[in-house]
C-alpha positions, 0 to 999 in steps of 0.5 A: 226466566233469563236475565234479559227477560227480567230486565225487559220487565223493569220498564213495565213497572217504570211506565206503570209508575209514570202513568199512575203515580207521576201526577198525570204529567203526560195528560198535558191538561193544564191550559190557560186558554179559557174564559177566566173572570176579569178583574176590575180595575185592571192592575198595572203591568210592566213587561221586561224583555232581556235581549242579546243579539236578537234583531231577527225576532225582537221586532215581532216580540215587541209588536205583539206585546204592544198589541195586547188587548189589555185595559189596564196600564201596560208598558214594555222595557227592553234591556239591550244586553250588549247586542252587536246586531242592532237589537235595540234599533229593531225594537224601536222600529217595531214600536213605531214611536209607541211611548209605552216602550223603553229601551235600556242599554245594559251595563257590564255583567257583574261577576256574581250574576248570570247574564239573563238575570242581570238584564232582567234586574236592570229591566226591573230597575228601569220599570221603577221609573216607567211604572212605579205602581205596577202590580205585576211584571211580565218576564218574557223573551225577545223571541216570544210572540204573544197573541193579543188576549194573553196578558189579560188572561194571565192577569185574570188567572193571577188575580182570580186565584191569588197567584204569585206567578203564572207561567206559560210554556211557549209553543216551540217551533216544530217545522224542521226535521230535528224540531219534529223529532226533538221538540215534542220530546223536550216538552214531554220530558220537561213535564215529566221532570216537573209535573204541572199538576204538582207544580200547581198544587200549593200543598206540594213543594215542586216548582217550575216555570217557563222563562218565555212567559212569566207573570210575577206579582211584584210585591211577592218578588220583593218579599222573596228577596228579588232577583238577587236571591237567584242571581247565579242560577243558570236555569233562571225560570225554575229558580224564580218559580222555586223562590216564589213558591216558598211564599205563595202559590204558582201556576204553569200551563200550556198554550198555543197562543204564546209562540217561540220564534226561534228556529232550530233548523240544525241539530247543532242549535238544539244540541247546544241549547240543551247541553248548556243547562242539562248538567246544571239541571241535575245539580252538577252531580256525577252520581245523578248523571249516572243514575239519569243515564241508566234510568233513561236507558231502562225507560226508553231504550230497553223496550225497543231493544227487547223487541229487536233481540226477541225477533232475532232470537225467536223470543216471543216473550221479550217481543211481547213485553217490549211492544207492550211498553212501547205502546204504553210509551206511545199512549203517554206521549200522544197528548204532547204530540197532539199539542204540536200537531204531530201524528200519533205514529211519530211516537215510535221515535220517542226512544231515539229522541230519548237517546239523543237527549241522554247524549246531550246531557252527557255532553253537558257534563263533558263541557262542564268538566272542560270549563265550558259549562253554560256557554251562551252567546259569548259568555261562559259560567263556571260551576261556582257561578251557576246554581242548580235550577 
């Protein structure tokens, strides 16, 4: 057996490990869309929406929040974080005079805070005035649209299982060529990094959340030290999940009823979104970066390479192993593709998506080295300000 044949067998072992010993992440079976028991009386909830230059989407986001089928007290606080495109006015127009909406003008960003978390903190402060007795705070984004039953189901889940955090991964837009190639893969990789069944297991330390939809128990957040405890974290959602899981159980799941309105028609847009946080995701560690690149190469690129080299060199053994691993990869990817309505045949391009995400991670490290790490909407965060998620 030559060295390449030995290398070609490694992905077999890796994928067996992923399929059987990684918490069943690939099944994509953690869903909220069910008939949870309903609490009586319904607790008070306030939604906090940080917004910076989000005029194209915030109207639909605010309208969907105010249209929630929720019987308890509910209000919405939008924090206009120095927008220059009329975000605040768009939010007010969408509310149509609904007094449950409060729009707060954000104050300048303190040096020790990341922008989104500072806006969320200001929203919480405003909520003390609009909803001082709120049991829960719903952190959501200005580009997220919620179906009417969502808040009721989030609260029912939290109340029924005594959870400190319930989070849903919004269904990302998947229409353009780049979205169809990269969005399902992004969701697949996120689940692999943070297996939802393990996150939802109170006996395990692993924690994760999706920032577009996070219902947090207010008392638990205060007990954990509030948003101040994670004020320098670029990956705010997973940082919040880690903070809260130290004190109580959390839950994350999938849904088709919470949707992202943000389009990614150009590769540049998706690339920048991923590169903004990818190096922070691995703790700004160059060693972890090298390991990550090698692991992605062995897991996703060696199988198609083995098939290609085997076909060119007339090595049926390499072709067979490459195809077997490629089929294992497609089998694992199939549930996530189903979530996005993509055909199973599109699993064939997962190695290409993996290569592109690997390059995005390398580019994220390059940006960090050049002092441009975490750049987003006119703001940049140096390594001293940005904690890992």
